N, C-alpha and C positions, 0 to 999 in steps of 0.2 A: 509821044514826042521824044526825039533823040536828045539825050542830055550831053552837055559838054562839061568836061572836068574843069574845075576852078583854076584860076591862074596860079594859085598857090600850089595846087597839086602838080600842074605841069611844070612849075618853076623848079621844084626840087628834083635834082637828077642824080647827083653822085651818091654812092653808098659805099660803105667800107668794102674795099676790094679784098675780101678775106679768102684765103685759099684753103689750106688744109691743116687740120689739127693732127699732125702725123699723117695718117691715111684715113681719118674719120670725119664724120660730119660735125661741125661745131655749132654751138648755139646761135652764132651770129649769122648762120645761113649759107655758108659756102658749100659748094658741091664737092664731095669727095667720095671715096669708095663706099663708105657707109651711107652717104646721102643718095648714091645712085643705086644702092642695093634694093632689090625687090624681093618680096616674099609672097607666097601664095598659100592661102589657108582654106581648106574645105571643112566645114563644120559637119556635125552629124545630121544637121537638118537638111542639107542639100548635098547632092553628089556631083553636080556640075552647074556651071554658071548659066548654061542654056535653059535650065529649069526656073531661073529667076524671072519673075514678072517685073519688068522695069516700069515704074510709075513716074515719079517726079524726080528730076535730076537736080541735085544741089551742087553748084559749082563752087569749089573751095580753092582759093589761091594760097600757096605757101612757097617757101624757098627750099625746104628739105623735107624729109619724111619723119621728123621728130613727132609732131602732133599726130600725123597720120598713123604712125605705128602705135601710139598710145590709144587712139580711137579703136584701131583694129583689135588690139589686145585687151582693152578694158571696157569699152562701151558695150553695155549689155544687149543692145539691139542689133549688134552686128551679126549678120547671117553668113556672110562669105566675103572674101576680098581677094583681089589680085593686085597687080602692080600699081594700077592707077585708079581703081574703083573700089569703093566699099559699099556692099549691098546690105541694106537694112531690112529688118522684119517689117512686113507691110508693103514692101515694094519700092519705097523711096531709096535713092542711092546717091552716094557722094562721088563726084568726079573730081579728083585731085589734080589741079593744074600747078605743076612745080616749075618755077623759074629760078635758077640759081641767083643768089644775092651777090653777084660780082659786078663791080662798077655800079651802074644805075639800073641794071637789068630787071631786078625784081620789081622795084617801084615803077619803072617805066611801063612794063607790061601790065602791072596791076592797074595803074592809072588809066591806061588805054581801055582796058576791059571795063573798068568802072564807068568810063565815059560812054560806053556802048551798052550799059545795063547788062553785062555778061558775068557778073559776080554775085554770088549769094552770101558767101562767108570768106573771110581772109584773116591772116595773121599779120602782126606788125610788131616793131620793137620800140623800146623807149626812146632811142636816138632820133626817131622821126615820128613818134606817136602824135605830137601836137598837130602835125600836118593833117592827119586823118580825123583826129578828134574834133577839129574845128570845121571839117568839111560838112557837106550836106548829104553825105552818102550813108552814114552809119546809124544804126538803130539804137534807141534808148533801152538799156538793159532793164530799167524799172518798168517801162511799159510792156516789155516782153515777159515780165514776171520773174526775173532773175534776182534771187536774194543773195546779197554779197556781204552779209553782216560779219562773217568770220574772216574775211579777207584782210590782209595787211593794208593799212591806210595809204601808204605811198602807191600801192598797185591800183588803188581806186582814184587817187588824186590825179595821176597822169592821164587818165581816160575820162576825166570830168570836164565837160565843155563849159562855155561861158554862161550857159543857162543853168548850170548846176546839175546837168544830166550825165549819168555815167554811161558811156557808149562802148565799153569794152570790158572784157573779163580775162583774167589770167589764172592758169592752174599752178603757177609757180611764183616764188619770190627768190631773189638771187643775191643774198648777202655775200660779201667777200671775206676771204680768209687768207692766211699765209700757210702754205704747206712746206714743211722743212724735211729735207732728206735725212733720215735717221742715221744712215751710214756716214754721210758727210758731217753731220752734227758731232758724231764721235771723233772723227778725224780732226775737227776744229776745236772742240771743247773737252775732249777726253772721253774714254770709254764709260766713265761713270756718270756722264751727263744725263740728267733726267728730263722728262717732259716738262716738269715744273720749272726746271732751269731754263729750258728753251722758251717757255712763256715769258720769263723775265728777260731773256736775251733779246727778245723781239718786240717787247711791249711798249717801247717808247722810241721816238726817232733817234735820240742819242744812242740808245742801246743797239738799235738796228745798224747804225753807222759803225759803231764799235765792233759789232759782230762781223760786219763786212771786212773790216780790217783784219780781224782774227782769221777769217776764212782765207784771205789773201796770204797771210803768214803761213797757213797750213797748206798752201798750194791749191786752194779751191777758189771758187768764185761765189759771189752773192746772188747774181742773177744770170740768166742765160742771154737775154738780148735787151735792147734799149726800150722796147715796147712793153715789157712784162708788167710794169707797174703803172702804166699810163692811166688806167681806169681809177686808180686811187685819187688822182688829181682831177680827172674829169668829173667824178662823182662828188666832188666837194667845191663846185663852182660858187662864186660869190654873187653872180648876177646872170640874168639871161643874156645870151650873146646875140640875139636878133630881136629887134623891136618892131618889125614889120617893114623896115626899109634899110636900116643900118646894121652893120656888123661891128661888135665890140668884143675883141678876143679877151677872154677872162685871164687874169694874171695867174690863176692856178695852172693853166696850161704852160705858161712860160716858167713856172716854178718846176714843172716836170722837166723842161729843157735844161734848166740850171742844175738840178739835182742829178739828172742823167749824165750830163757832161762831167760833173764832178766824179761820179761813180766810174765813168769810162776812163777818165784821166788817171784815177787812182788804181785802175786795174781790177775793179770789183765786178765787172760785167764780162761774160765769156766772149762775146763778140758784138761789135757795132754793125756788122755787115747785114745787109737786107736779107741774106740767107738765113739769118737768125731772128728775123721778124716774126711776129705772131703768125701761127698756122703754117709756117714754112716747114718742110720736111726735116731740115737740119735742126731747127728749134725743137720740134717734137721729139726727135730722136734723143736729143740732149737731156730730156726729162727722164729718160731711162738710164742715163749714165750717172756715175757718182762724182760729178765735177762741181755742181752748183748747189748751194745750200737751200735756196728758197724758190718756190714757184707760187705766184699769186693766183689764187683759184677761187672758185665758187661752186655751188652744187652741180650745175650742168657741166662745168669744166671737168669735174672729177669723172663723170660718166662718159663724156664725149671726147676727152683728151687724155687724162692721166691713165685711164685703164688701157687704152690701146697703145699709147706711147711708152708706158713703163713696162707693159707685158704684151708686146706685139704678138707673141706666139699664141696668146689666148684671145686675140682680138675677135676672131670670127666666132669662136665658141661661147665667149662671154663668161668663161669659167675663171673669173678673176679671184686672186687671193690678195694677201697683204701687199700693198704697193710700195712699202718701204718709206712711206711718208706719214707724218703726223701733222695735225692742224692746230694753229693758234689764231686768236683774234687779230693779233698784230698791233701795230702802233697807231692805226687810224681806221675808222669805220668807212666802209665803201660798199658798193654793190656792182654787179656786172650784168647789164642787159635785162633780159626777160622777154617773154613772148606773150602777147595779148591776142585774143581772137575776138572777132565781132561779126555781125551780120549787117547786110545792107537793108536800108528801109524798104527797098523794092522787094527783097526776098521775104521779109516778115509780113508784107501786105498780101502775100500769096497764101491763102488759107490752106492749100495743099502742102505747103512747106513749113509754115510757121511753127506748128507743134513739134516737128522733128528738130528744127533749128533750136528752138527753146530748150528741148530736152538735151541735145548735145552740149550746149553751153552750160546748162545747169549741172548735168552729171559730171562733165569733165573739169569744171572749174569750181564747183561749190559743194560737191558730194563728199562729206568728211571721210567716209569709209574708203571711197575710191582714192581720194588724195593721199590718205595714209598708206594705201597699198603702193601707189606710185613712188612715194618717198622711200619706202622700204626696198622696193624692187630696184630702183635706179640710183639710190643715194641722192635723190632730188630733195629739194626743200620746197614743199608745196604750199599753196596759198590758203592755208587754213590755220589760223593762229592757235586755237585750242588744240587741234590735232598735233601741231608741231611742238607745242609746249609739253604735251603729254609724251611724245616720242623722246624729247630731249631729257625727260626725267625718268625714262625707263630703259631697260636693256634692249627693247625693240629698236631703239635708236642707235645701238652700237653698230659700227660698220667694220666688216672684215677687211675692207679695202684700207682702212687706217688702223689695222691691228686691234680691232675691237673698241676703238675710241668712239665715244658718242659725239660726233661732229655736229649733230642736230642741235645740241645744247648751245654750241658756239653760234651757229646760224641764228637761233631763236633770240639771242641777245643782240647780235649785231644788226639784225634787220630792223630793229625798232628805231634806229637813227637814219634809216634810208629816207632820202628826200629828193623828189623830182620836181620841186617847185621852180628850179632854175632851168629846166629843159625848154628848148625852143626849136624852131623848125629846121635849122641848118646844122645842128650839132654833129651829125655824121660827117658832113662835108668838111667842117672845121677840124674835127678831131682826126679824120683820116689824113688830111693834107698837112697838118702841122707835124704829124709823125713822119710822113714821107719827106717833107721839105727840110726838116732839121736833121735828118739822118746824117747828112754830110758834115754837120757841125760836130758830131760826136766822133767822126773818123779822123785818122791821122794821115800824114803824108799828102800825096797829090790828090787824094780823095776829099781832103778837108776843105770846107768853105766856112768863112766867118759868119757870125750870127746875123749881121746885116744883110748879107747875100742870101742867106736862108730865109730871112723874113721877107725879102723882096720876092723870092720864089713862092713863098706861102701866099702872099697877097695876090700874085699873078694867078696862081692855081684857083683861088677862091673866086676871082673875077671871072674865070672861065666857067665855073660851075654854079655860081649863085647869080641868077638874073638881075636881082636888085642892084648888084654892083656894076653891071655892065649896061644899064639902061642908057639910051642916048640922051634922054631928057631927065633931069633931076636924079642922077644915079645915087645910090646909097653910098655911105661912107664906110671905110675900113679903118678902125682905130684899135689901139692897144692901151686902154686906160690903166694907168698905174705902172706901165712898163716902158722903159726906154732902152733902145737897142742902137748901139753905135759900134761898128767894127766887130771886135770880139766881145765887147762888153754888153752884158744884159743887166739892167738895174730894175729891181722890182720894189715899188714903194710899199 
């Protein structure tokens, strides 16, 4: 019998419209040169794909080639792969269905395919995880035999359904850091400034603001664009923003608006233009210049953004050296995204596919040795607590990208405070639209709009993308608890 996707799945539509991290694929799923790149590998076991006996197809939906490339390079049962297919020992093969995560494209096409029983495995992100976790499509990892004892708690909490079943697994954890440009640091604080000094200069909010002022005095900026630090605020929500019918915008998001406006007015941000929004070419290129002191980063950001933007000449070869940045924990704990994978119930009911699916999830998300290799190879922070603590305490965790600094040790401490308990279904739509709607509030001249006008634009945008707000009968409410906006004034209780 043909299944229909739940109202919740059909309801959610908008996704972060992320474009390009310089010219690379970012963790949030946008299509860029790296995302579109294809590679062909012929192993010693096979000389041509014509010799492969195709048995059972596993349809895997994703938004870029990040997980695909890790499977191709590190999953032991890979025999051969081309651009869109990975052939496994024994004849089973993975067909990768890649739909860029622009607008609502990825989720829309995934939801349609789920409704037609055309998906075996797929990936999803924290910002809309609850949507799939509470659906009737995803398989119980425990029943599948996946042991997740070493994984970080928050990565399991976000994929635990109301019945207490874990229905997804991630190979990574994504704690946030502040990367400071070492050349700019010397220009701002003097040639003798040490890494220890910089830890102090950025370890409290007051120190961070004070450092921004010193950067301005030295002719430098603190941040590239207005979006750079948005995740610090989003990842410290005080409550869920959707209760099943109503939207209540968390005051932390308006605190981002207030702080960003202050920084823009003080001249601490390089540009408020949309051209310097996250993933834009101008924003990425600026990471390679010596203009701004800080970049807010996380493990995947280093691999997918800083490497290509800071050293574009080495982008294709991957022969990266010291990026000219060092990392500190910063003034507040936060994290950025993450990718989970899961299998559909239909897929694991198929005895011809079940063992292969189980092995892929187990090897790629719970195998300590493999996760350690991924961390060393990509500078990633993988989802195995003992392995990451070991790397953080050894020279193996030292990164040439950060001049030999052991950034894993910072990640291992920061990740312990990660909390996704406030996540809800429409976080992506809310966070995307508050950034775009309030951009005009940060700008000067004829492009400037007051806070009340931006709030109205924000509410209108959400009404258009969140069905609960536009129902003809009993529409949901839009509120801003603890926040009052009138004209130019924003008051946060």
